[in-house]
C-alpha positions in Angstrom: 8.7 0.9 30.5 9.8 -2.1 28.7 8.1 -3.6 25.6 6.1 -1.5 24.0 5.4 -3.9 20.7 2.3 -5.1 21.6 0.6 -2.1 21.3 2.2 -1.7 18.1 -0.4 -2.1 14.8 0.9 -6.2 13.9 -1.3 -5.6 10.6 1.0 -8.2 7.8 2.2 -5.2 5.5 1.2 -2.3 7.1 2.8 -3.3 10.7 6.1 -3.4 9.5 6.1 -0.2 7.6 4.6 1.7 10.8 7.6 0.1 13.1 10.2 2.2 10.6 7.9 5.3 10.3 7.7 4.5 14.5 11.5 4.9 14.6 11.3 8.1 12.8 8.8 9.8 15.2 10.8 8.6 18.1 13.8 10.3 16.9 11.7 13.5 16.0 10.4 12.9 19.8 14.6 12.9 20.5 15.5 15.7 18.7 12.9 18.2 20.1 13.1 17.2 23.7 17.1 18.2 23.8 16.4 21.4 22.8 13.4 21.5 25.3 10.6 21.6 23.6 7.8 18.3 24.6 5.0 18.8 22.1 3.2 16.1 20.2 1.3 18.6 17.8 5.3 19.7 16.7 6.1 16.1 16.0 3.5 15.2 14.3 3.8 18.3 11.9 8.1 17.6 11.2 6.8 14.1 11.0 4.3 14.5 8.3 6.8 17.1 6.7 9.5 14.3 6.3 7.1 11.5 5.3 6.0 13.8 2.4 9.5 15.1 1.4 10.5 11.8 0.8 7.1 11.2 -1.3 8.3 13.9 -3.4 10.1 11.6 -6.1 6.6 9.1 -6.6 5.1 12.6 -6.7 6.8 13.9 -9.2 7.0 10.5 -12.0 3.2 10.5 -11.4 2.2 13.8 -12.4 5.2 13.5 -15.0 2.7 10.6 -16.4 -0.3 12.4 -16.1 1.3 14.7 -18.4 2.3 12.5 -20.9 -1.0 10.5 -21.2 -2.7 14.0 -21.7 -0.2 14.3 -24.8 -0.8 10.6 -25.8 -4.2 10.3 -25.6 -5.1 11.4 -28.8 -3.2 9.1 -30.5 -4.3 6.0 -28.6 -7.9 7.3 -28.9 -7.5 6.9 -32.8 -6.2 3.8 -31.9 -9.2 2.9 -30.4 -11.9 4.5 -33.4 -9.5 2.2 -36.1 -10.4 -1.0 -34.2 -14.1 0.3 -32.7 -16.0 -2.7 -34.9 -13.4 -5.7 -35.3 -13.6 -8.3 -32.6 -11.7 -10.8 -34.4 -8.7 -12.1 -32.8 -6.4 -10.5 -35.2 -7.7 -7.6 -34.9 -7.6 -7.4 -31.1 -3.5 -8.3 -31.5 -3.0 -5.4 -33.7 -4.3 -3.5 -31.6 -3.2 -4.2 -28.1 0.4 -3.9 -30.4 -0.3 -0.4 -31.4 -1.7 0.7 -28.5 1.9 -0.4 -26.4 3.7 1.0 -29.2 2.5 4.6 -28.4 3.0 3.8 -24.8 6.9 3.0 -25.3 7.4 5.7 -27.6 6.0 8.3 -24.7 8.2 6.0 -22.0 5.3 5.5 -19.9 2.9 1.8 -18.7 -0.4 1.5 -18.5 -0.3 1.2 -15.0 2.1 3.8 -14.4 0.0 6.1 -12.4 -1.8 2.7 -10.3 2.0 1.9 -9.5 2.9 5.2 -7.7 -0.5 5.0 -5.4 0.1 1.7 -4.9 3.5 2.5 -3.2 2.4 5.5 -1.1 -0.8 4.2 0.1 0.8 1.6 2.4 3.2 4.3 3.6 0.5 7.0 4.4 -1.9 4.5 6.2 0.8 3.6 8.4 1.8 7.0 8.8 -1.9 7.1 10.5 -1.4 4.2 12.5 1.4 6.1 13.9 -0.1 9.2 14.4 -3.3 7.5 16.3 -1.1 5.1 18.5 2.1 7.7 19.5 3.0 5.5 23.3 3.2 2.4 21.2 5.8 3.8 18.7 7.5 6.5 21.2 9.0 5.4 24.5 9.2 9.1 25.8 5.6 9.1 25.7 4.4 6.2 27.4 6.8 6.6 30.3 4.2 9.6 31.4 2.2 6.7 32.0 4.1 5.3 34.7 3.8 5.0 37.9 0.3 5.8 38.0 -0.7 3.0 35.2 0.9 0.2 37.6 -0.8 1.4 40.9 -4.3 1.5 38.4 -3.9 -1.8 37.5 -3.3 -3.0 40.8 -7.1 -1.2 42.2 -9.8 -3.8 42.6 -12.5 -3.6 39.6 -10.1 -1.0 37.4 -10.1 -3.3 34.2 -14.1 -3.1 34.1 -13.7 0.2 34.9 -11.9 1.8 32.4 -13.6 -0.8 29.7 -16.6 1.8 29.8 -14.7 4.7 28.7 -15.8 6.1 25.0 -12.6 5.0 23.6 -12.6 1.6 25.2 -14.6 -0.4 22.2 -11.6 -0.7 19.9 -9.8 -2.6 22.8 -12.3 -4.5 23.7 -10.7 -7.9 22.6 -7.4 -7.1 24.2 -9.2 -7.5 27.6 -10.5 -10.7 26.3 -7.0 -11.6 25.6 -5.5 -15.0 27.1 -2.3 -12.9 27.8 -4.2 -10.4 29.6 -6.9 -12.6 31.6 -3.2 -14.7 32.4 -1.5 -12.0 33.9 1.2 -11.3 31.2 2.5 -7.9 32.7 3.7 -5.9 29.7 0.3 -6.6 28.0 -2.0 -5.5 30.6 0.3 -2.0 30.9 -0.1 -1.9 27.4 -3.6 -2.4 27.2 -4.5 0.5 29.6 -2.3 2.6 28.2 -4.1 1.9 24.7 -7.1 2.9 26.8 -5.9 5.7 28.4 -4.3 7.7 25.6 -7.8 8.2 24.3 -9.5 9.4 27.2 -11.0 12.1 27.3 -10.9 14.8 30.3 -14.1 13.5 31.6 -12.4 9.9 31.3 -9.6 11.2 33.2 -12.3 12.9 36.2 -14.7 9.8 36.8 -11.3 7.8 37.5 -10.4 10.7 40.0 -13.6 10.1 41.6 -13.9 6.5 41.3 -9.8 6.1 42.7 -9.3 9.4 44.8 -6.1 7.5 46.4 -5.0 7.7 43.2 -5.6 11.8 42.8 -1.9 12.6 42.8 -0.6 10.3 40.4 -3.5 11.4 38.3 -2.8 15.1 38.3 0.9 14.4 37.5 -0.3 11.8 35.0 -2.5 14.8 33.2 0.2 17.9 33.6 3.1 15.5 31.6 0.3 14.5 29.1 -0.9 17.9 28.8 3.0 19.0 28.0 2.9 16.5 24.9 -0.7 17.3 24.0 -1.3 21.4 24.3 -1.4 22.8 20.5 -2.4 26.1 21.0 -4.2 26.1 23.9 -6.0 22.7 22.7 -5.8 19.1 24.1 -5.2 17.4 21.3 -6.0 14.4 23.2 -9.4 15.7 22.8 -12.0 15.7 20.1 -13.0 18.9 18.6 -16.6 18.0 19.2 -15.6 17.5 23.0 -14.0 20.5 23.4 -16.6 22.5 22.2 -18.8 21.1 24.9 -16.4 21.0 27.5 -15.8 25.1 26.5 -19.5 26.0 26.9 -19.6 24.6 30.0 -16.3 26.4 31.3 -17.1 29.5 29.6 -14.0 29.1 27.9 -15.3 30.2 24.3 -11.6 31.0 22.9 -11.2 27.0 22.7 -14.4 26.9 20.9 -13.4 28.9 18.0 -10.3 26.7 18.2 -11.9 23.6 18.1 -14.4 24.6 15.1 -11.4 25.8 12.9 -9.8 22.1 12.9 -12.4 20.4 10.9 -12.9 23.3 9.0 -9.1 23.7 8.2 -9.1 20.2 7.3 -11.6 20.3 4.6 -10.9 23.5 3.0 -6.9 22.6 2.7 -8.3 19.2 1.3 -10.1 21.2 -1.1 -7.5 23.3 -2.4 -5.2 20.6 -2.6 -7.5 18.5 -4.7 -7.6 22.0 -7.1 -4.1 21.9 -8.0 -3.5 18.4 -9.2 -3.3 18.1 -12.4 -6.4 16.1 -13.7 -5.5 13.1 -15.4 -6.9 12.4 -19.4 -8.3 9.5 -20.7 -5.7 7.0 -21.8 -7.9 4.5 -23.7 -6.7 2.0 -21.1 -9.9 0.5 -19.3 -8.0 -0.3 -15.9 -6.5 2.9 -15.7 -9.3 5.2 -16.4 -11.6 3.2 -14.1 -8.8 3.6 -11.2 -8.4 7.5 -12.5 -12.4 8.0 -12.3 -12.4 6.6 -8.7 -9.3 9.0 -8.0 -11.6 11.8 -9.1 -14.5 10.5 -6.8 -12.4 10.4 -4.1 -11.2 13.9 -4.1 -14.2 15.1 -4.3 -15.4 13.5 -1.3 -12.2 13.6 0.7 -12.5 16.9 1.8 -16.2 16.8 3.3 -15.1 13.3 5.2 -11.7 15.2 6.4 -14.2 17.8 7.9 -16.5 15.1 9.9 -13.6 12.7 10.8 -11.8 15.9 12.0 -15.1 16.9 14.0 -14.5 13.4 15.6 -11.6 11.7 16.0 -8.4 13.3 18.5 -7.5 16.8 17.2 -4.0 15.7 16.9 -5.4 13.3 13.7 -7.0 16.9 12.6 -3.5 18.8 12.5 -1.9 16.1 11.0 -4.7 16.2 8.2 -4.2 20.0 7.7 -0.5 19.3 8.1 -0.3 17.1 5.0 -2.8 18.7 2.8 -0.7 22.2 3.5 2.8 20.5 2.5 1.0 18.5 -0.3 -0.5 21.9 -1.6 3.3 23.7 -1.8 4.7 20.5 -3.0 2.0 20.6 -5.7 2.8 24.2 -7.1 6.3 23.4 -7.0 6.1 20.3 -8.9 3.5 22.0 -11.5 6.4 24.9 -12.2 9.0 21.6 -12.6 6.4 20.2 -15.3 5.7 22.8 -16.8 9.4 24.2 -17.5 9.9 19.9 -18.3 10.6 19.6 -22.5 8.3 16.8 -23.3 8.8 17.3 -27.0 12.4 16.5 -26.4 11.4 13.8 -23.8 9.1 12.1 -26.3 11.9 12.1 -28.9 14.5 10.1 -26.4 12.0 7.9 -25.5 11.1 7.0 -29.2 14.7 6.8 -29.8 14.7 3.8 -26.6 11.7 2.3 -27.9 13.4 1.7 -31.3 16.9 0.1 -29.9 14.4 -1.9 -28.1 12.3 -3.0 -30.5 15.6 -3.2 -32.7 17.2 -5.3 -29.7 14.1 -7.6 -29.7 14.4 -8.2 -33.3 17.8 -9.1 -32.8 17.1 -11.6 -30.3 14.1 -12.9 -32.7 16.4 -13.5 -35.0 18.9 -15.6 -33.3 16.1 -17.6 -31.8 14.8 -18.8 -35.3 18.8 -19.1 -36.0 19.2 -21.6 -33.1 16.0 -23.6 -34.6 17.2 -23.6 -38.1 20.6 -25.5 -36.3 18.1 -28.0 -34.2 16.1 -28.5 -37.5 19.3 -28.7 -40.0 20.6 -31.3 -36.8 17.6 -33.7 -37.1 17.7 -34.2 -40.8 21.7 -34.7 -40.3 20.5 -37.7 -38.1 18.0 -38.9 -40.0 20.3 -39.1 -43.1 22.7 -41.2 -40.9 20.3 -44.2 -40.3 20.5 -47.6 -41.5 18.8 -48.2 -45.2 15.1 -49.7 -45.7 17.2 -53.2 -46.8 18.9 -52.6 -43.6 15.7 -52.3 -41.4 14.2 -55.3 -43.2 16.7 -57.6 -42.6 17.0 -56.5 -38.9 12.9 -56.7 -38.5 12.7 -60.1 -40.1 15.1 -61.7 -37.4 13.9 -60.0 -34.2 10.2 -61.6 -35.6 12.4 -64.8 -35.9 13.3 -64.7 -32.6 10.3 -64.1 -31.0 8.3 -66.5 -32.6 10.9 -69.1 -31.4 10.7 -67.9 -28.3 7.3 -67.0 -27.3 6.1 -69.1 -24.7 2.8 -70.6 -25.5 -0.8 -68.1 -24.8 1.5 -64.9 -24.3 0.9 -62.0 -25.4 4.0 -62.1 -27.8 2.5 -65.8 -29.1 -0.7 -64.5 -29.7 0.8 -61.2 -32.1 2.9 -63.6 -34.3 -0.8 -66.0 -34.6 -1.8 -62.2 -36.3 1.0 -61.4 -38.0 1.0 -65.1 -39.8 -2.1 -64.9 -40.6 -2.0 -61.5 -42.3 1.2 -63.1 -44.0 -0.7 -65.6 -45.4 -4.0 -63.4 -46.6 -1.2 -61.1 -48.4 0.4 -64.2 -50.3 -3.4 -64.9 -51.7 
């Protein structure tokens, strides 16, 4: 109904990005509804396609950086070998300058690859948040839970009952929130929907048993959710592990095959995707090489992690992982062909010219600064030459001493200073 903000992720960095992506997801749902298709699985696939297409420029830059880095790696390693046993400050500065010159020649920065990843990571994490809590971002999906949610809230002990659902634990804090305890209607509705959105078929059946008077509303809600959640015969709100268990008990063995395929395809597509990605050569930069090593390890573990997670999480997340891996693989093939056609020798020559112009500009700026410094120094010299003569300075000092000698109060600091001065003058005369 109204206000759906409370169920949206409220993180400082991920939250705003997830909200923007939520508008995109809602737009996709709206377009599909316009043509008579109400399906969360298809919406997730289209949503994933749009996001990865938008990230294509960043992916191309990352791959271009990897290619250039592999070409400049021998030069970086040669510089490191040159200064291998030299730890003095001058040698370290020289090595750094030569290394920076190589990076400038190839038109890349030491942190180039890391920056691309840092930009993409919040977007992909936000995408996960939106898919994991679709009703929080898509009003049409949230509306499916009404009027059942309002009737369930009115039932005595319903809050305590739904807290026993398998996936309700992650929302425990919401039940303890002062807005929930204080009876804020929108917050209570959102909390119930958060739990029901993660509810399995068994959870819905337990609601029928507990509240038989709501059976008709429960059936209507389940039917509407099925229109959204049914994807190739599977309820994507349920996990593959639950689907397999339920299929064996009901004799629907074909669903077992579909449920097993989700984690298997997630792992397989992730593995293919990692194999298509170009390996990043050592750059000679410790931080960049460490980041590359971590990425390599993560790419090795990701397929296995995908299989495990997709077996226990809602099938919708598995569809997202499969769709994302397939899109990235296609994207990678196209980008690899594009990168292979690029004339890197020509790019390097252009970067050399840019680096030379930049160095020349820097040299001109340094010379100007030196000229300004010289002008300031000459001004100081002129000021020194225009000062009063030595004889005039001594006469002025004598008049000042006579003044303070006459006007100094007995016992004051000035009187004591005069006594010391007179004592020194007498000893000097002797």
